[in-house]
DRENVO-513047 format. One record per residue (C-alpha): residue in three letters; chain; y, x, z. Coordinates in nm, 3 decimals, padded with zeros to 5 digits. Layout:
+------+------+---------+---------+---------+
! lomi ! migu !      yy !      xx !      zz !
+------+------+---------+---------+---------+
!  ALA !    A !       Y !       X !       Z !
...
+------+------+---------+---------+---------+
END
This chain:
+------+------+---------+---------+---------+
! lomi ! migu !      yy !      xx !      zz !
+------+------+---------+---------+---------+
!  UNK !    A !  11.703 !  08.002 !  13.227 !
!  UNK !    A !  11.375 !  07.965 !  12.970 !
!  UNK !    A !  11.400 !  07.754 !  12.648 !
!  UNK !    A !  11.071 !  07.595 !  12.513 !
!  UNK !    A !  10.978 !  07.920 !  12.357 !
!  UNK !    A !  11.049 !  08.303 !  12.339 !
!  UNK !    A !  11.394 !  08.403 !  12.474 !
!  UNK !    A !  11.679 !  08.543 !  12.251 !
!  UNK !    A !  11.603 !  08.882 !  12.380 !
!  UNK !    A !  11.252 !  08.870 !  12.275 !
!  UNK !    A !  11.292 !  08.750 !  11.917 !
!  UNK !    A !  11.527 !  09.031 !  11.885 !
!  UNK !    A !  11.307 !  09.271 !  12.001 !
!  UNK !    A !  10.989 !  09.153 !  11.820 !
!  UNK !    A !  11.274 !  09.208 !  11.503 !
!  UNK !    A !  11.355 !  09.551 !  11.610 !
!  UNK !    A !  10.963 !  09.671 !  11.661 !
!  UNK !    A !  10.867 !  09.472 !  11.297 !
!  UNK !    A !  11.140 !  09.706 !  11.110 !
!  UNK !    A !  11.087 !  09.996 !  11.361 !
!  UNK !    A !  10.700 !  10.007 !  11.254 !
!  UNK !    A !  10.766 !  09.949 !  10.889 !
!  UNK !    A !  11.034 !  10.229 !  10.869 !
!  UNK !    A !  10.817 !  10.469 !  11.080 !
!  UNK !    A !  10.528 !  10.418 !  10.840 !
!  UNK !    A !  10.718 !  10.412 !  10.526 !
!  UNK !    A !  10.856 !  10.796 !  10.659 !
!  UNK !    A !  10.511 !  10.883 !  10.754 !
!  UNK !    A !  10.359 !  10.791 !  10.380 !
!  UNK !    A !  10.670 !  11.007 !  10.249 !
!  UNK !    A !  10.594 !  11.271 !  10.481 !
!  UNK !    A !  10.253 !  11.316 !  10.348 !
!  UNK !    A !  10.367 !  11.283 !  09.979 !
!  UNK !    A !  10.563 !  11.585 !  10.038 !
!  UNK !    A !  10.280 !  11.780 !  10.233 !
!  UNK !    A !  10.059 !  11.718 !  09.935 !
!  UNK !    A !  10.314 !  11.834 !  09.673 !
!  UNK !    A !  10.410 !  12.127 !  09.861 !
!  UNK !    A !  10.035 !  12.224 !  09.861 !
!  UNK !    A !  09.983 !  12.172 !  09.528 !
!  UNK !    A !  10.268 !  12.417 !  09.457 !
!  UNK !    A !  10.182 !  12.683 !  09.697 !
!  UNK !    A !  09.813 !  12.676 !  09.530 !
!  UNK !    A !  09.972 !  12.711 !  09.185 !
!  UNK !    A !  10.185 !  12.976 !  09.335 !
!  UNK !    A !  09.915 !  13.145 !  09.503 !
!  UNK !    A !  09.705 !  13.144 !  09.184 !
!  UNK !    A !  09.984 !  13.239 !  08.931 !
!  UNK !    A !  10.053 !  13.575 !  09.151 !
!  UNK !    A !  09.678 !  13.644 !  09.145 !
!  UNK !    A !  09.695 !  13.654 !  08.741 !
!  UNK !    A !  09.507 !  13.370 !  08.680 !
!  UNK !    A !  09.642 !  13.002 !  08.465 !
!  UNK !    A !  09.592 !  12.692 !  08.744 !
!  UNK !    A !  09.391 !  12.452 !  08.672 !
!  UNK !    A !  09.519 !  12.170 !  08.481 !
!  UNK !    A !  09.413 !  11.945 !  08.764 !
!  UNK !    A !  09.700 !  12.102 !  08.983 !
!  UNK !    A !  09.980 !  12.008 !  08.734 !
!  UNK !    A !  09.840 !  11.664 !  08.673 !
!  UNK !    A !  09.854 !  11.573 !  09.073 !
!  UNK !    A !  10.234 !  11.673 !  09.065 !
!  UNK !    A !  10.302 !  11.473 !  08.819 !
!  UNK !    A !  10.154 !  11.175 !  08.954 !
!  UNK !    A !  10.346 !  11.226 !  09.248 !
!  UNK !    A !  10.691 !  11.177 !  09.051 !
!  UNK !    A !  10.550 !  10.843 !  08.944 !
!  UNK !    A !  10.640 !  10.530 !  09.067 !
!  UNK !    A !  10.403 !  10.328 !  09.336 !
!  UNK !    A !  10.329 !  09.963 !  09.386 !
!  UNK !    A !  10.563 !  09.847 !  09.618 !
!  UNK !    A !  10.272 !  09.790 !  09.926 !
!  UNK !    A !  10.488 !  09.962 !  10.229 !
!  UNK !    A !  10.768 !  09.694 !  10.107 !
!  UNK !    A !  10.499 !  09.424 !  10.099 !
!  UNK !    A !  10.474 !  09.503 !  10.506 !
!  UNK !    A !  10.782 !  09.548 !  10.579 !
!  UNK !    A !  10.881 !  09.213 !  10.437 !
!  UNK !    A !  10.606 !  09.019 !  10.552 !
!  UNK !    A !  10.646 !  09.172 !  10.895 !
!  UNK !    A !  11.024 !  09.051 !  10.899 !
!  UNK !    A !  10.926 !  08.703 !  10.726 !
!  UNK !    A !  10.677 !  08.639 !  11.021 !
!  UNK !    A !  10.939 !  08.764 !  11.284 !
!  UNK !    A !  11.201 !  08.528 !  11.164 !
!  UNK !    A !  10.921 !  08.232 !  11.153 !
!  UNK !    A !  10.891 !  08.300 !  11.475 !
!  UNK !    A !  11.230 !  08.272 !  11.554 !
!  UNK !    A !  11.293 !  07.966 !  11.341 !
!  UNK !    A !  10.993 !  07.785 !  11.555 !
!  UNK !    A !  11.116 !  07.915 !  11.899 !
!  UNK !    A !  11.473 !  07.944 !  11.830 !
!  UNK !    A !  11.757 !  07.685 !  11.949 !
!  UNK !    A !  11.874 !  07.397 !  11.704 !
!  UNK !    A !  12.224 !  07.581 !  11.682 !
!  UNK !    A !  12.051 !  07.885 !  11.526 !
!  UNK !    A !  11.765 !  07.741 !  11.322 !
!  UNK !    A !  11.951 !  07.718 !  11.019 !
!  UNK !    A !  12.038 !  08.078 !  11.002 !
!  UNK !    A !  11.660 !  08.163 !  11.106 !
!  UNK !    A !  11.532 !  07.950 !  10.795 !
!  UNK !    A !  11.749 !  08.108 !  10.578 !
!  UNK !    A !  11.661 !  08.454 !  10.676 !
!  UNK !    A !  11.287 !  08.391 !  10.661 !
!  UNK !    A !  11.285 !  08.201 !  10.365 !
!  UNK !    A !  11.448 !  08.520 !  10.182 !
!  UNK !    A !  11.225 !  08.767 !  10.311 !
!  UNK !    A !  10.915 !  08.525 !  10.251 !
!  UNK !    A !  11.014 !  08.502 !  09.903 !
!  UNK !    A !  11.123 !  08.906 !  09.886 !
!  UNK !    A !  10.778 !  08.985 !  10.059 !
!  UNK !    A !  10.565 !  08.737 !  09.783 !
!  UNK !    A !  10.784 !  08.883 !  09.480 !
!  UNK !    A !  10.729 !  09.241 !  09.592 !
!  UNK !    A !  10.308 !  09.161 !  09.594 !
!  UNK !    A !  10.311 !  09.011 !  09.261 !
!  UNK !    A !  10.478 !  09.346 !  09.164 !
!  UNK !    A !  10.221 !  09.570 !  09.378 !
!  UNK !    A !  09.941 !  09.342 !  09.195 !
!  UNK !    A !  10.079 !  09.398 !  08.876 !
!  UNK !    A !  10.189 !  09.734 !  08.864 !
!  UNK !    A !  10.296 !  09.849 !  08.545 !
!  UNK !    A !  10.218 !  10.226 !  08.551 !
!  UNK !    A !  09.880 !  10.125 !  08.661 !
!  UNK !    A !  09.751 !  10.005 !  08.331 !
!  UNK !    A !  09.983 !  10.291 !  08.136 !
!  UNK !    A !  09.763 !  10.571 !  08.342 !
!  UNK !    A !  09.456 !  10.420 !  08.255 !
!  UNK !    A !  09.539 !  10.415 !  07.870 !
!  UNK !    A !  09.642 !  10.787 !  07.913 !
!  UNK !    A !  09.344 !  10.873 !  08.081 !
!  UNK !    A !  09.103 !  10.729 !  07.768 !
!  UNK !    A !  09.309 !  10.868 !  07.503 !
+------+------+---------+---------+---------+
END
């Protein structure tokens, strides 16, 4: 019988979909970064085999690939999870509400923390100083 809101399987499916989409996005981002590094290495290898010195920009691109990046992916993941659990909290049975509330609040706080870290990413300022001098 339907309750006042979503059934348990629908809530589970929504949470699973949020996690799956976030993981696929993170995997795709990592794959693109790998391809970028691989292409830079191929260009450097070809230039060296031709007996020339590779452009410094290629080495800079490889160095930047190893630097930490702002946690925007984590912001999306934890926001999606937080929203899913807030929906579960709103639509859940009274016995389940406390569990959903704790998880939803935890995911929301984590998403806000990641957002603050992404906005105030420390390497961003350091990179600008290195370019200047």
